[in-house]
C-alpha positions in Angstrom: 31.4 29.6 -25.9 29.5 29.5 -28.8 29.8 32.9 -29.9 28.3 32.6 -33.0 24.7 30.7 -32.0 22.2 32.4 -30.0 19.4 30.3 -28.3 15.5 31.2 -28.2 13.5 29.2 -25.9 9.8 29.2 -26.9 7.3 29.5 -23.6 4.5 28.7 -25.2 1.2 29.7 -25.1 -1.5 29.7 -22.3 -1.3 25.9 -21.8 -4.8 25.0 -21.6 -3.5 21.2 -21.9 -1.2 21.3 -19.1 -4.0 22.6 -17.2 -4.4 22.9 -13.9 -0.8 22.8 -13.9 -0.1 26.0 -15.9 -2.6 27.6 -13.6 -0.8 29.9 -12.4 2.3 29.5 -14.1 4.0 29.4 -17.5 4.9 25.9 -19.3 8.4 26.1 -19.1 8.3 27.0 -15.3 6.3 23.5 -14.6 8.7 21.3 -12.1 9.6 18.6 -13.6 11.4 15.0 -11.7 11.0 16.2 -8.1 13.8 19.1 -7.9 13.6 20.6 -11.5 11.6 22.7 -13.7 10.5 22.4 -17.6 12.9 25.4 -18.6 16.3 23.5 -17.8 16.3 21.2 -19.7 16.8 23.1 -22.8 19.0 25.8 -20.7 21.3 22.9 -19.4 21.7 21.5 -22.9 22.4 25.0 -24.0 25.2 25.3 -21.7 26.8 22.1 -21.7 26.9 23.2 -25.9 29.0 26.5 -24.3 26.0 28.6 -25.8 25.4 31.1 -23.5 23.5 34.3 -25.0 19.6 32.4 -24.1 16.6 34.3 -24.5 13.0 32.6 -22.8 10.0 34.2 -24.7 7.0 33.9 -22.9 3.6 35.4 -22.8 1.5 34.0 -19.8 2.0 33.9 -16.0 5.6 34.2 -16.8 6.4 35.4 -13.3 7.6 31.8 -11.5 9.9 31.3 -14.8 11.1 35.0 -14.1 12.2 34.1 -10.4 13.7 30.6 -11.3 15.9 32.2 -14.2 16.5 35.0 -12.2 17.7 33.1 -8.9 19.2 30.2 -11.1 21.4 31.3 -14.2 23.6 34.1 -13.2 26.4 33.7 -15.5 30.2 35.0 -15.0 29.8 38.6 -15.9 32.7 38.4 -17.8 31.5 35.9 -20.2 28.7 38.1 -21.5 26.8 35.5 -21.2 22.7 35.3 -19.8 19.4 33.8 -19.8 17.0 36.7 -20.7 13.2 36.6 -20.7 11.8 38.4 -23.1 7.8 38.7 -22.3 5.2 39.6 -24.9 4.7 43.4 -24.9 2.5 46.0 -26.6 4.7 48.8 -29.1 3.2 51.4 -31.4 4.5 49.1 -34.0 2.4 46.0 -32.6 -0.4 46.3 -30.7 -1.0 42.6 -30.1 0.3 39.6 -27.8 2.0 37.0 -29.6 0.0 34.6 -32.0 2.2 31.3 -32.4 5.7 30.5 -31.8 7.0 32.4 -35.4 5.2 35.7 -34.2 6.9 35.4 -31.3 10.3 35.4 -32.7 8.9 37.7 -35.5 7.9 40.4 -32.4 11.3 39.9 -30.4 13.3 40.1 -33.6 14.3 43.7 -32.5 16.3 42.5 -29.4 17.4 39.4 -31.3 19.4 41.2 -33.8 21.8 43.2 -31.3 23.6 40.1 -31.2 26.4 38.8 -33.5 25.4 35.8 -33.9 24.9 33.5 -37.2 22.9 31.1 -36.2 20.2 31.2 -34.2 18.8 27.7 -32.1 15.2 27.8 -32.0 13.8 25.4 -28.8 10.6 24.9 -27.1 10.1 25.0 -22.7 8.2 22.0 -22.8 10.3 18.8 -24.4 12.4 16.3 -22.2 15.5 15.0 -23.7 19.0 15.4 -23.5 20.8 16.7 -26.6 24.3 17.6 -27.7 23.3 21.0 -29.6 27.2 21.2 -31.2 26.2 18.2 -33.3 23.5 19.7 -34.6 24.7 23.3 -35.6 27.8 21.3 -37.3 25.6 19.1 -39.3 23.7 22.7 -40.5 27.3 24.1 -41.3 28.9 21.2 -42.7 25.7 20.3 -45.0 25.6 23.7 -46.2 21.4 23.9 -44.8 19.5 27.2 -44.4 17.5 25.3 -42.0 17.9 22.4 -40.2 15.1 20.5 -38.2 16.1 18.0 -35.6 14.1 14.8 -36.0 13.3 11.4 -35.0 11.6 8.1 -36.3 8.2 7.7 -34.7 5.2 5.4 -34.9 1.9 5.8 -36.7 0.4 6.1 -33.3 2.5 9.1 -32.8 2.8 10.9 -36.2 -0.5 12.0 -36.0 0.0 14.3 -33.5 3.7 15.4 -34.9 5.1 17.3 -38.4 5.7 14.7 -40.7 8.6 15.2 -43.5 9.4 13.0 -46.5 12.8 13.8 -47.9 15.4 12.9 -50.5 18.1 10.6 -49.7 20.5 13.3 -49.2 18.8 14.5 -45.8 16.9 17.5 -47.7 13.0 17.9 -46.8 10.5 18.1 -49.6 7.7 18.0 -48.3 6.3 18.5 -44.7 2.9 18.1 -42.9 1.7 19.2 -39.3 -0.1 16.6 -37.8 -1.6 14.8 -40.3 -5.1 12.4 -39.7 -4.4 8.6 -39.5 -5.6 8.1 -43.2 -3.5 10.4 -44.5 -0.8 8.8 -42.9 -1.8 6.1 -45.1 -2.2 7.6 -48.1 1.5 9.3 -47.7 3.0 5.9 -47.2 6.4 7.3 -46.3 9.8 4.6 -46.9 12.8 6.0 -44.7 16.1 6.3 -47.3 18.5 4.0 -46.7 21.1 6.9 -46.7 24.1 7.2 -43.7 22.2 10.2 -42.4 19.0 7.5 -41.1 21.0 4.7 -40.0 19.7 3.3 -37.1 15.8 3.4 -38.7 13.7 0.7 -37.2 10.6 -0.7 -38.6 8.0 -0.4 -36.4 8.7 3.4 -36.6 8.2 4.1 -40.3 7.7 7.9 -40.0 10.0 10.8 -39.4 9.0 13.2 -37.4 10.0 16.8 -36.2 11.0 17.5 -32.8 10.6 21.2 -32.7 14.4 22.2 -32.4 15.4 24.5 -35.7 18.8 25.5 -36.5 18.3 28.7 -38.8 20.6 30.7 -40.3 20.2 34.3 -39.2 19.8 36.0 -42.3 16.8 33.3 -43.4 15.5 33.5 -40.3 14.6 37.1 -40.6 13.4 36.7 -44.2 10.8 33.4 -43.0 9.2 35.3 -40.1 9.1 38.3 -42.3 6.4 36.6 -44.5 2.4 37.5 -44.6 0.4 35.4 -42.1 3.4 33.3 -40.8 2.6 32.9 -37.2 4.1 29.4 -36.6 6.9 27.3 -37.3 5.2 24.1 -38.1 2.2 24.9 -39.8 3.4 28.1 -42.0 7.3 29.1 -41.7 8.4 25.3 -42.4 6.0 24.2 -45.4 6.8 27.8 -46.8 10.6 27.2 -46.9 10.7 23.5 -48.6 11.5 24.7 -52.4 13.0 28.1 -50.9 16.0 27.4 -48.9 18.1 23.7 -48.1 15.7 22.8 -45.5 17.3 19.3 -43.6 16.6 16.9 -41.4 19.1 15.6 -38.7 18.3 12.5 -37.1 18.3 11.9 -33.2 18.5 9.1 -31.5 18.0 9.8 -27.8 15.2 9.7 -25.9 12.5 13.0 -26.2 9.1 13.5 -25.1 6.8 16.4 -25.8 5.0 17.2 -22.0 2.3 19.5 -22.5 -0.6 17.3 -22.0 -0.9 16.3 -18.2 -1.2 12.8 -20.1 2.6 13.4 -21.5 3.6 15.2 -18.2 2.4 12.4 -15.9 4.0 9.5 -18.0 7.4 11.4 -18.3 7.6 11.5 -14.4 6.6 8.1 -14.0 9.3 6.8 -16.5 11.8 8.5 -14.5 11.3 6.2 -11.6 11.4 3.2 -13.9 14.6 0.6 -13.9 16.4 1.0 -17.4 14.3 4.3 -18.0 15.4 5.5 -21.7 16.2 8.9 -20.2 17.8 9.7 -16.5 17.9 13.2 -14.8 21.2 12.4 -13.2 24.5 12.0 -15.6 27.9 12.9 -14.6 28.7 14.4 -17.9 25.6 16.3 -18.6 24.3 17.0 -15.3 20.4 18.9 -15.6 21.3 22.3 -13.8 18.3 23.9 -11.8 18.4 26.1 -8.4 20.7 25.5 -5.5 18.2 25.6 -2.4 20.7 24.2 0.4 18.1 21.5 1.8 18.4 18.8 3.9 18.5 15.3 2.7 15.2 13.5 2.6 14.5 11.6 5.5 12.5 8.5 5.7 11.5 7.0 8.8 10.2 3.1 9.1 9.1 3.7 5.3 8.9 1.4 2.3 10.4 3.0 -1.0 10.4 0.6 -4.4 11.4 2.9 -7.7 11.2 5.9 -6.2 12.8 9.7 -6.7 12.4 11.2 -3.1 13.9 14.8 -3.9 16.0 16.6 -0.8 14.2 18.5 2.0 11.4 15.6 2.2 10.0 13.9 5.4 8.5 10.8 5.5 6.8 8.8 8.4 5.8 5.1 8.0 4.6 5.4 4.9 4.7 3.3 1.3 6.0 5.2 -1.6 5.7 2.6 -5.0 6.9 3.6 -8.3 6.1 7.8 -7.8 8.1 11.0 -7.5 8.3 13.3 -4.4 9.3 16.7 -4.7 11.6 19.4 -2.7 10.1 19.8 1.2 7.2 17.4 0.9 5.6 15.9 3.9 3.8 12.7 4.3 2.5 11.9 7.5 1.9 8.1 8.5 -0.1 5.0 7.6 -0.3 7.0 3.9 0.4 5.1 0.3 1.6 6.5 -2.6 1.6 4.9 -5.6 2.2 5.3 -9.6 1.8 9.5 -8.5 3.8 12.9 -9.0 4.3 15.1 -6.4 5.4 18.1 -7.0 6.8 19.6 -3.6 6.1 22.4 -1.4 7.8 26.4 -1.3 8.3 26.4 2.3 8.0 24.7 5.2 5.0 25.2 7.4 6.5 26.0 11.2 2.8 26.6 12.5 1.2 23.5 11.9 -1.4 24.3 14.6 -2.4 27.6 13.1 -3.4 25.9 9.7 -6.1 23.1 12.1 -7.2 26.9 13.4 -8.0 27.8 9.8 -10.2 24.6 9.2 -7.2 23.4 6.5 -5.1 20.7 6.4 -1.3 20.4 7.4 0.8 21.2 4.2 1.6 17.9 2.3 -0.4 14.6 2.6 -2.2 13.6 5.8 -2.5 10.6 8.0 -3.7 7.5 6.8 -3.9 8.9 2.7 -4.0 7.0 -0.7 -3.0 8.2 -3.7 -2.9 6.0 -7.1 -2.0 8.0 -10.5 -2.2 11.8 -9.1 -0.6 14.5 -9.6 -0.2 16.8 -6.5 0.8 20.7 -7.3 3.1 22.4 -4.9 1.8 23.7 -1.5 -0.9 21.6 -1.9 -2.9 20.2 1.2 -4.3 16.6 1.4 -6.6 16.1 4.7 -6.1 13.0 6.6 -7.6 9.7 5.3 -8.3 11.0 1.8 -8.2 8.3 -1.1 -7.7 9.5 -4.5 -7.7 6.4 -7.0 -10.1 7.2 -9.7 -11.6 3.9 -9.5 -14.4 4.5 -11.8 -11.7 5.5 -14.6 -13.1 8.9 -14.8 -11.6 10.7 -17.8 -12.7 14.3 -17.0 -13.9 15.9 -14.4 -14.0 18.8 -11.9 -14.6 17.9 -8.0 -14.0 19.8 -4.7 -10.5 20.6 -4.2 -8.9 18.7 -7.5 -9.3 17.8 -11.3 -9.4 14.8 -14.0 -7.4 14.8 -16.8 -6.9 12.4 -19.0 -7.7 9.9 -16.6 -5.1 12.0 -14.2 -6.4 13.0 -10.8 -4.7 16.2 -10.6 -4.2 18.4 -7.3 -4.0 21.9 -8.4 -1.2 24.4 -6.7 -2.2 25.6 -3.0 -5.4 22.9 -3.8 -7.3 21.8 -0.5 -8.2 18.2 -0.5 -10.6 17.6 2.8 -10.0 14.8 4.7 -12.2 12.0 4.2 -12.5 12.7 0.6 -13.3 9.5 -1.6 -12.6 9.6 -5.4 
């Protein structure tokens, strides 16, 4: 076990950009890929790097995340490893909730310093990627850095939504700007140094951006978070550290996506269904871990499935599934068509279906003759017979009867009910 490193996963704020998926849960607890939750990504990366002292900082809707972590990550009692939730708490010294990422770490520091760790690995809980943190930490140590930031080349279009670096040929960062506007990017006119640290750069990605993955030497982090008014790593901590500490960039060449919005969450899931996708949930050497549910294999009765991920415990009858993800325990009744959609599944099986009908609601899952195209269906939702959710008008933002539209994607919320015959 890597005893010199302690990992801190930031649960994020209220998650309004992922609403309604975050209406009842925190961002790290949002399901992804049919069987997983977002928190499984950074935790799995940590476990593969033998980092087993992991804290998750949360503030909003942490009940489902607590339950998932307690049921999933039960460490060997002899290893002294754990995945522990640190929820925002009011104390005599600080009556306030978390004000930002750095403030969350500041308030949690009194718990973190009890552990003998030389380095702190700061991670986000809403990113999709597979990284060897050992390489990142080794680069931090070998180069004598105080702070190391994982980074990757990005296009001009992506740069305005991220933190952008300028740096020396050695890789030391000399300037950092959080989410610069397009005209500011043109002023920066950044060029990538031709050093070994940045080999593999491609011309259509002229900027180097932060991935929100940081390694801090212990004393440096504790000093940095005490700066007056410093509440956020990207906006305050990192810019203030330049010139004061040795801040280096470590280039990451793999797939990475921030899934903090409905559009990015939808795109990341649909990407997983594509042949030759740049990121795959299955990897025999570095699997993504999650809660073991002991569900039976999916059962498809006279169905057509193309470029689809169908999770365990599903039952699909005489339907078509195309370029979609079907999450655990999903029930799709006969005659339905699911295209380019993400079904997050269900937490339980409905054993008494007649009772649902008696209550005047559809059966759990997808009814008969339903058509879904570019839809996210959250857990335990009920979509009545004959409903067509396809957003033919191309609406970008709307609230409807049992559904929402965000970024042009129809979202049926958790426990949502879409009446039979609904047309969108």
